[in-house]
N, C-alpha and C positions, 0 to 999 in steps of 0.2 A: 524400452518403447513407448513412443509418444502416445497420450491420452487424447483422442480426437474429441473435439466438442461436437454438438449435434449438427451445428451448420457447416462443419467440416467432414462430413461423411463422404460426400463425392471425392475430395480430396484423399481421404482415408484409403478409399479403393484404389485410386491411381498409384499412390506411394506403397501400398501393399503389393499390388500386381509388379510394379518396378522392382520391389526387393525380391519377389519370387523370381522373375526374369534373372536378376544377378545371382542369385543362389544356383539357378540352372546354369549360367555362364561359368560359374566358378567350378561346377562339378563336369561341365561338358567341354569348357573353353572353347564354346562357339561364339565366334565374333559377331554373328548376326543377333544373337541372343542379346548381347551386351549393347550393341546399338539400339535396340528395341527398347532397352531399360533406359537408357540415356534420353530417347525420345519422350519416354512417359516422365522422365525426371523434369524435362524441361516444360511439358504439359502441366505438371504438379506445380511448379514454381509460378507459372503464369496464373493457374487458379488461386495459388496462395495469394498471390499480389492482388488479384481482382477481389478476393474475398475481403481482404484487410484494408483495401482502399475505399471501401464503403460499408463499415461496420455501423449497424444501428446501436442505439444506446443499450438495448437489452443485449445484444451480442457482445458489447464491451464488457457488460456485467458478467456475462459467461467467462471472458478472457481473464477479467481482473480475479476469478474464483478459481481459475485453473489450479488444480491441485499440484502440478508441477512448476508453477511459478516461485521464484525465489522468495523466501519469506524472511523475515527480521533476522533470524539466525544466521541464514547464509551471508546477509549484508554485514552483520558484525563480524564473522568469521573472515570475511574477504576484506573489509574496508578499515577494520580498527585493528590496533596492535595492543598488547598487554591489556586485553579486556578483562577485568575483574568484576565478576557480578555481584551484586548486593542485594540481599534477599528479605524478604519479610517488611511489613508496615509497622513494627514495633507496637502493634496493638491486638491483631488477631491471628493473622498467618501470612504465609507467601503465597501470591496468587502466580500459578505458572503461566497464566496468560500474558502476562507483562514480564518482559525482562529488562534488565538494565543494569547499569554500573559505571565505573571508570574505565576510560580507555584512551588510547591516543589515536588522533585521526591525522595523518600526514605529519606525525611527530608533534602534535598538538595535544596536550591534556583536554579531555573533553568529558562530559557524561552523556552517555548514549541509553535511550529508553524506546522501546518499543512493544507492540503486540506481536505474539508469536502463535500461529495457527497449529504449526506440527505439520509432518509430512508424511505420516502413515496412521494406520488406524489407532495405534497405541498412543502416539505423541499427540495425536488431535485430541483423544480424549483427555490426557493429562493436561494439555493446554486449553482445554475448555472451546477448542475451535476459535481461538483468539478473543472469545468473549469475556471480558475481565470483570472480576467482581470488585465490590469496594475496596478491599484491601488491595487489589491491583493499582487502583488509582491513588491510594494513601500512600503506596510504595512510590509511586511516580513524584507525588508531592514531596516526599522525604528526599529523593534524588535531587529534584530542582532545588531544595533548601540547601543541599549539600553544594550542588553547583555554584548557587549564589554566595555562599559563604567562602568558597575557595577561588572564585572569580574564573569558574569553567564554563565555556560555551556548551549549550544543550542541544543535541541533534535528537530528534525523534522520528520513529519509523512507523507510520500508520498503516494497520492492515487488520481491520476488524469489521464484521457485519453490524457491530453495536454492542453495547454493555450487556452483560448476562442480566435478563429478566427475571431470575428464579425467586422464589419466596424467601430462600435464605439471604440472597443480595438484597432485597427490598427490606428485610428486618434489620440488615446491619448498615442501611443508609445508603443505597446505590446513588441515588440521585443528588444527596449532599456530598458524596465523594466526588462525583464526576463534576459538581460545581466547585467545589475546592480545588480540584486540579486545574480546572479552567482558570479559577481565580489567580492561582499561582503562577500559571503561565503569563499572566499579565503583570504580575508584581515583580517577578525577578530581574535584576539588573545587570543579566550577562545575555549575550546573543543566543538567540533559540531560532532555530531553523527546523522545520518539519518536511518530511517527504512522504507521501502517499505512495505506498508500494502496490497495494491491491485494492481492497475495499476500504473505503472511508465512510463508517456508518454511524450516523446520529451524534449523540453527545459523547459516545464512547470514541469517537475520533476527535470532536472538537477539543475534548480534554487535553490531548497531546498536541493538536495542530492550531493553538491559538498562539501562533509564533510571528516573529519579525518577518520571516520569508517562508512561503508555503510553495512546495513544488508537488507536481504530479507525475508519474509515469503516464505514458501516452495512452494506455489502455487501461488505466486505473479508474475508479469511480469515488465519488465523494457527494454525499447526500444526507437529507435528515432522516432518512429510513431506507430500507430496502424497497425495491420495486414491488415485491410481494407483500410487504406490510402495507405499503401505500394503497394498492389495489384492493386489498381485504378490508381496509377502512373505508375508502372512497366508493368503491363498487360492491363491497361484500363478496369479492371473487377474486383469489390469488391468480388466477389463470390470467387475469388482465395485466399482468405484470410489464408485458411489452409497452402497452398503452402508458402504463404509469412510468415507466423508464424514459418514454419519449417526452413525456410532459414535465418530469422533475428537472431537466437540464444538468445531468450528474456527470456528463464526461468532460475530460480535461479541456477541450476546445471551448465548450460552453462556458465552463467555469473562469477560464481565462479571459473571456470576453467580459463576464460579470464582474471582475475585479477580485473574486474570491481566492484565486491562486496567483502566484507570481511567475511560475515557469513551468514549462512542460518539458519532460525529459523522454527523448525517442526511444522507443522499443525496436528490437530487430524485427524484420519482416516475419510475422506469424505470431508475434508476442513474446513476452519475456521468457516464457517457459521453453521457447526452442533455441534460446541461447542465453542462459542465464550469466555466463561470464561477460558477454557485451554489455548486458543489462546493468549489471552491477559497476562495471567500470563508467558508464554514462551517469549512474548515481553518484559515483565518486565526485566526477567533474562538477556536477550540479551543487551537491552539498558544500564542494570547495568555494564554488562561485558565489554562494549564498553567504557564507561565512566572510568572504572578502568584502563583500558588499557593507557588512557591518563592522569591520575593523575600524577602529580609531573612534568609536562612539562610545561615550561614558555612560554609567548606569541611568541616569535620568533621560538621556537622549534615546537609549534602546527602549525603555518603558514608554516613552511618549511615542517613539515610532510605531511600538506594537499597539498601543491603544488607538492612535490615529488610524492605523491600517483597518481596525475593526469597527471604529466608529464610522468610517467613510463608507462601509459597505451599504448599498442602497442608493449611491449617488454615481454608479458606474453603468447603469443601464439595466438594474433589476427589474425594472418595470417594463422592459421592453419586451 
């Protein structure tokens, strides 16, 4: 059963009524009831189009966080073959919020790394809701070094509200680990492409997304902080998250204009959670296209391309 967001409540009522009528039609075989259900389906489809044609930035945040949205593990299972997970940072522990390893993408050996939020209460707790600790970023550094050593492209899948801010994480050097991961992204001499599949929050996202090419799903978000965190700092009121989301320019459309990302991956009507298979196939095409753009570049050219991309930020209308 679809979980509806707050702004989708009118849609939920119509779709629920249509399903009730359809159940009645199956029981009574009354054609009139089935016709009425079809009319409600058409009304619901129009409402869905209208809702998603004009999503506010805050509503896009809600869609990006939808619990039924496909997560990193779903993409890895569908897009990659012979996935072999590699665990641990060889220092402290294995962070379950970050998954990664060796795999094949369209029969090409690659390294894939991503944040995993989990898909039910138990797995979300195990995965720490996608908020990585220092050992997660150090695991990512280890995997990027491995990719560089064996000349394997790196594909990262970003979906995190931000790095974990707990006491233990800070004691083990959270900010240093994030900085090292970002630094390693800039250093490796292999193609590095990133896809933001849900939330791209703070340095926790940048640590994976400092890539040659960055793509975003249509209803994903990417920002320096969550809207609630921004509102708490600026207005001392987390309830002003709608105003914060508007001001932060965190949607794919805005970030494309600013030159922060390179590509927007379309989602099915109603968001990725309504049709995960179609979304994942669109992601496949985007990843393949980004890798193709980097084919033929040697290591110095790839490093220069990546550095230029981020040094040029600020010259594409950021002051607008």
